[in-house]
Steps between C-alpha positions, in 0.01 A plus 500: 500500500244533775620737775320442826785516749764695313414868432620670177728714716599468868242636746689742719234660722190391687294755308600339169422160654153608607440658155583159344245324723713437806316450827201327339617162618517572869178699472328196346642275774352726769164510323487124446632403840780250566318175415354623169830664399687176560239310305548740205873433504437125521251515212749688284733201497798721580801279571822591677748662258808421706558150368269249674177620337279426804143639479509835677143501621537166668814620683312808616201296620733289712648796680166673544351183658793445736411538866780729610517840665809595299518446125748640251520555125835517326591623151801317359707754300834319543522418131812296420409217256747515209351655189220676685450877536121538496441580865760775506354634174157511661630677810677757283194551280215502749582434871161645595319201343710247692448679832128533441483126436694436821263728696203313356649165599554623856149639529306198370697240696490686830875554518659692789788621288637477144864468397683541171834320482749630249875481440685795645693545177178580316541865596293654220207266562514569877502874437193470274320282758568737787371794300193310388422371854515854644277641223246219524478534876448874474226440242325242724548217247686256728279492806584430862722194453867605512732399212869462582775475237768253611836507328692173477812335364585406145477128570298301248300331779381836630234456232380170649189574705607326821843659483334834434316471833828430673645824360199699611564370850863614479663167420701358210305376197493135595177325403290365787355152513136610509308725254368849595148384577642260761790705637438867433668811640626581849371182658614373839527137600247555777280742307209470256541457124552820299461389141634688203433510126755583231409633156725605214523858368321432173228291675412794726510748211217307336272514802377863478417447132304181573291675765451818297398324177371159610604137464340464157702791370820341631408168337438664164872454428715193543386138511241323707758360741738800472286811477635852466828644383856452619808715481790319328872576477671386182881531474817320401598470132202696365517817293324687779443442869144562608264501792157453345151429623305239302189287537569162647487252219709717269763287324854552623612529134283811459674676788844393378450588135257792504612678816859392563605496138600130487856382482764634255439432128637164394492362856251275672389449859694231691336500844257716701525523879231626736695567815681219681191325630337370183580245229655696210326514164622355171495701177201306372303599807515880430140496380368394844215719627614673821256364757535295816332194351693495171845540657412234756402267217859531369644413840605863550330798667397856443703613797537874532497557123870576450620331181865510377559407136833346397584468133717238330826668602418396857615174652213324678738339752652835597151642538424209733817563702404864554142420609592208723786705651253776590281250685806350677607842625144584602442177695506591870642172633216411738413196290818300419359317191428838339836661587713197423292414195509838329877526566563154361287554190667832428850354538425218257336731253805724517723198430299431185514863394878513532551177306607283796170327563417132455199272478523456876446873551173480300390199703575681827310809384202279433533325836530824698198644319282231662628583853539874494141550614521279809374670820491844337357795690446699178473448129866561402584131481189424294596780266850358456352160432260633234767703327767227497263225392394722209863541393572128520175391331447767234856604417673164520696549170657820635601319825641203308699735276706598806603149585768503231696785649296777330513836678223756502514766232382786708492576874160594638422683821172411665244759378437684825368840399670777695324796339357653185715713269281783367762602244548154342151378577634174636538316828817536697601158615689443828854361494510131572771386755519170313684682223780564746528135604 
């Protein structure tokens, strides 16, 4: 596999980072100047790796062009999408690269200050970041723009960009109505606009490499619409759990079979989930090339690249209960259709899973899925809609099987990755409160 972002072994000192080419990105940005550096990022086709896939260079051009005396750049390290561990893996492997990318972003957009928001429970990653920031500063590789590490709560919505800004300001992670380029950081009702820009950990890690090697180099891997590589997490019922970097356009089946060891002999894949915000994949879709355009064509999404594989011993309905329940607990309550809808959908899915559901429950799940997105401040409701519609449309036989009193064969927690077990070489999944219900 091509290794651009992930080193063969963790980089633990700034001297090792410089020896591996570190610092070349910010040096190139200074030589090129802000406008040309941003154009290089835009020409590379780098897209956000946090889920939305928005073109990074266009986002940077917007902040750079904003007429404001105070601008801010924020790195989103509050990873919490089920099945995903790639940002934490990057921070453990090479925090220097992420911080250099953040420093570049601040420099070329004219930011006053940079922030990195991360969950307080990620103690190892925070320790690595603090060490790397001190060393990079001493080596002159960050520049004059201060970088602050902000520790936040374990809430799922801390990872939503507007809620992340709220946490940086000292508030609860409740998504705002307006995006960061409209309502930024530390604004007053009677004051001028102070726009902000939020980029994901992996997005920023790519930036120094793009500037050091050029946009054509970056585009030499991947597809035309999805250039470069991406770091994927593959877990669940596979022989091995892996975090692996691959060219965009690589078939999912290659990662599952060649890197994660496939499912147990004699078993087959039943369903594949990619977090809670995307339409799940059927077994016959395992060969899909992993790229933004190909997943979108299936009605799904590349998301943050965290795939959980369930074999035939899994019950699709119970998998749906766990994922919908996660969204219901994560919904903040500011938008009633989202809170009420995710709760109602989860309750009816649970009725099906326990053998007490009826046709009316399926009808009400379908009805709520059309309304759960009404007046939403963030994408949680849309994610619930995409996931549930995928279950109803693509796994209808499994849903119908539960209308006759059938109970699920196996209880599934939602695959929130708590940590990595070096001894077993597998993800450690968090306990799901739904199992206690």
